[in-house]
N, C-alpha and C positions, 0 to 999 in steps of 0.2 A: 100561441100567445101573440097578441098584437102589440107591438112596441113602436113608440114614436120618439124621435129625438127633437129637441128644440134648441136651436142655436142660430147662427147667422148664415143660413144656407143660400141666400141670394146675394150676398155681399160682393161688391167689386173689390175684394181684398183676398190676397193669396192665402194668408194664414186662416182666415175664417172659413174659406171653402175647403181647405185641407183638413181643418178640424171636423167638418161635416163628413167629408169623404173617409177620413181615417176611422172615426167612430162607427159609421155605418158598415164599413168593410170589416172591421173587427167583429162586429155583431153577426154579420152574415157568414163570416168564416166559421162561426159557432152555430150556424143553422138557426139563427134567431131572425124572425120576420120583422125587420126594422125599416122604417122610412122616416125621412125628415118631415116634420109637420110644417105645413106651409103657412106659418105665422110670420109675417114680415110687414109690420105696420108702417104707417107714414113716417114715423120718426126714424125708421131705418132707411127707407127709400130716399128720404131727403138727404141722407149722408152721402149718397152717391148720385149726384145730379147728372154726371156724365158717365155713360155706360160704354164699355169696350166689348166688342164681339168675342174677344178671346176668353173673357170670363164666362160669358153666356154659353160659349161652346163647351166649356168644361162642365158647367151646370147641367146642360142638356144631355151630355154624353155619360156623365158619371154619377150625378146626384138625383136625377129624375128617375121614376115618378115620385112626386111628393104626395103625402097624405093630407087630408083635410083637417083644418083646425076645428071643424064641427063634429068630427067623429069621436067615439069613445074608445079609449085605449086600456089594455090590461096594465100597461106600464108606460110612463113617460120618463125619459132621461133628460134632465135639464143640464145643458152645458155640453162640451166645455166652452171656453172663451169667456169674455167679460160680459156675462148676462146681467150682472147686478150693477148697472151703470146709471148715471144721471144723463138724460138726453136734453141738450140745450133746447129751450123752447117747448119742451114737453114735460120733463121731470123724470121720475122713476116709473118703470112699467111693471106693475104688480104681477102681471102674467108670469114673469120669470121667477117670482117668489112662490109659485105653486098654488095660486088661488084657483077657484073653480071655473075660470073662463075657459080653461081646457079641461076636458072630462077624462078622468083616469081612475082606475081602481087603486093603483099604487104610483107613487112618485119617488124618484131618487135623483140626486145630482151626481154628475161625474166631472171632476176637475172644473167645477164652476169657478168663476173669477169675477173680480170687481176691482176698481181702482180705489184704494183706501182713501186717498186725498179727496175723492169725490163723495165720500160717505158723509152723512149729516144726521141730525136728529130724526129726519124723515125716514132715511134708509134704515137707521137703527130700529125704528118702530116697526118697519116692515120685517126686518129680521126677527125681532122679538115676537111679532104677531104670527108670522107665517113659517118660520124655519122648521117648526115641528110638523108642517104639512108633509115634509119629506120623510120617507121610511128609512132612508140612508143618505148620508151627506158626505161628499168628498169635495175638496177644493184644490186648486192648482198651486197656490202659493202657501208657503209655511206661515208667513205673517198673517194671512187671511184666516188660516186655521186657528191661530191663537185668538184673533179678533172675534171670531164667531162663537167661541166658547163662552162669551159673555151673555149669549142669548138663548142657549139651549143646553140641556143636560145630555143630549145625544152625542155620541162620538163624532168628532170631525176628523176625517181621514185626509191626509195629504197625498194626492195621487198625481201621476204624470199626465201631461197633455196627451190627447189621443194620438198625436203624430208618432209617439214612441211605442204605441201598441202594434204598429206594423213594422215590417222589416224593409231593408233597402230593396230587396227583391220585389216586395209588394209595390213599391213606388216606381220601379222600372216599368211596370205594366201600364202606368198612366203618364209616364214621362215622355216628353218630345225627344226627337233626335238631338244630337249635339248641335248647338247653334254657332259656336265659335271654335275655330281650329286653333291649335297652339295653346300655350299657357296664358292665363289671364286672371285678374282679380275682379271681384264683383262687389259693388257697393249698393246696398239696399237701404233706403232711408226715405221715410215720409215726413221727416221732422225738420230737416236743416234749412229748407227754403232756399234763399239766395246763396247760401254758403255751400250748397251741395256740390257743385262742380269744383269749387276751390278745394273741398275735402277730397274729391276724387283725384285731383291732381296730386295732392299730398300722398294718397295711396299709391298712385303710379310711381312717384319718386321713391317712396319708402320700399316698395316691393320690387321695383324694376320690371313690373309686368304691365302689359296693356290692361287698361281698366275700363269696365263698362258699368253703367249706372242704371238702377231701377228706382223710379220714384213712386211706384205703385199705381201708375196711371195706365198700365197696359203697354207702355212704350219702353224701349231700350235706347240708351244714349251712350255716346263715347264720353271720355273723361272731360272733354272740353265742351260738351253740350250738344254735339251733333246728334240728330235723331237717326237711329240706325234701323229700328223696327217698330211697328205699331201693333204687333200681334202677340204680346207676351201675357199669356194666361197662366194658371197654376201649373200646367204641364211644362211650359217653357221655364217658369220660375224654378221648378225642381231641376230641370236640366242645367240651368245656369249655375246653380249651387253645386250640383253633382260633379260637373266637369271643371270647376274652378280650381285654382291653386291657393286662393286666399279669399276670405269673405270679411268685409267690414259691415256690420249690421246695426241698424237702429230698429230692430223688430224682433219680437220674441220668436216668431216662427222661422225667421232667417237663422237665428241662433240654433233653434231646435234642429233644423235640417242640416246645418253645418255639423252638428254633433252626429246625427244619424249617418251622414255621408263621410264622417271623420275628416273634416276639413280644419285647416289652421284658420282661426278667426279671431277677431276682436269685436266688441260691441260698444257703441256709444249711445246711451239712452237719455234723452231730455225729458220724456214723459213715459209713464208706464214702467218705470225702472224696476219696481218691486217684483214683477213677474219674471224678468230676466235674472235679477239678483237671486231670487229663490231657486231658480234652476241651476245657476252657477254654484250656489252654496251646496246644493244637493250633490253636485258632481265634483266638488272640490276644484272648480275652475274660476274662482273669484278674480284671479289676476287677468282674466280675459276682458274684464270691463275696464275701459279707459275713459278719460275725460275729453281727450282731444286726439285727432289723428296724428299729431306730432309724436304721441307716445307709442305708436306702433313699433313693436320690437319682436325679433325672432330669436332672441337669446335662449328662450325656453319654449320649445314647441310642445304642443299637446301630445302625450303618449297615450293613444286610445287603447292600446293593449292593457294598460293598467287601470282603465276606467271601470273597475268592477262595480262601483256603486250604481251605475246606470242599470245593470242587469237586475240588481236587487230592487231598485226603484220601480222598474217595469213589472217585475214579478209580483210585488206587493199590490200594485195598482190593478193588475189583472185579477188577483184574488179578491180584492174589494169588489170590483165590478161584477165578476161572476157570482159572488155570494149575494150581492145586493139584488141582482136580477132574479135569482132563483129562490130567495127566501120567501 
């Protein structure tokens, strides 16, 4: 069976590349011949005008070879990540709604996502017209699952992000060596702008730890803005989370990998909050979302030994995906 996945496989974004890697690795571990379909139109490339070699190194080493968007597939898996989005200057891309621009005998989604506040009458019409193109549908957020029930009679299954389909040991195989000796906190935020390093200083004061900052540009900074390294790709991102003592994240996947590596963390989300809120609700960790770095507190640390809901979440997601592929 020839299987293609369609997500954001060339993005200069840690989470997007880990989505692609995690899903492909899960499928290949089950002896399914899967490749990322090389569909990456201009409205994606324009989102990343500056490229960093650290991202391209990971793509070349772990995601290639890609398969062609011109080929015909037995099955295409749409997602995960925010495939149902409005692209400024372009609009919605109907390819992600399962239209015939990609050729497949069967189509399913796995943990597909979209930002609800960006939906409109136009996107609703796309859902109404094309959602039944998919033989099976799963989404990453509980609120999105409820929303899509307005447009189809098919079951909408709430599944985990592909990152959770692999184990910590799987990620050790693609993780770089430890980058920072001693204990440290890491702040990953693409949203704060000029207040980023002010927040980093608050993290340093609250935790008593030396603090490093990721802005998502492939660089690593100290809490006062000093440039430390320029070679931070997904492998280094994993390492920084893995060996940290604390994480403050404004990113779904920084939260996800904090959970996978069993870190103490908080999250502050200005945009895209529903995806993080959905995950935290599913795991009973709603208190980890705060509004300001001043609220960082360690009075109640996360007890991962009691986080049984994660195992159930992953098992149900695996059952959906395996059943949807083999039906």
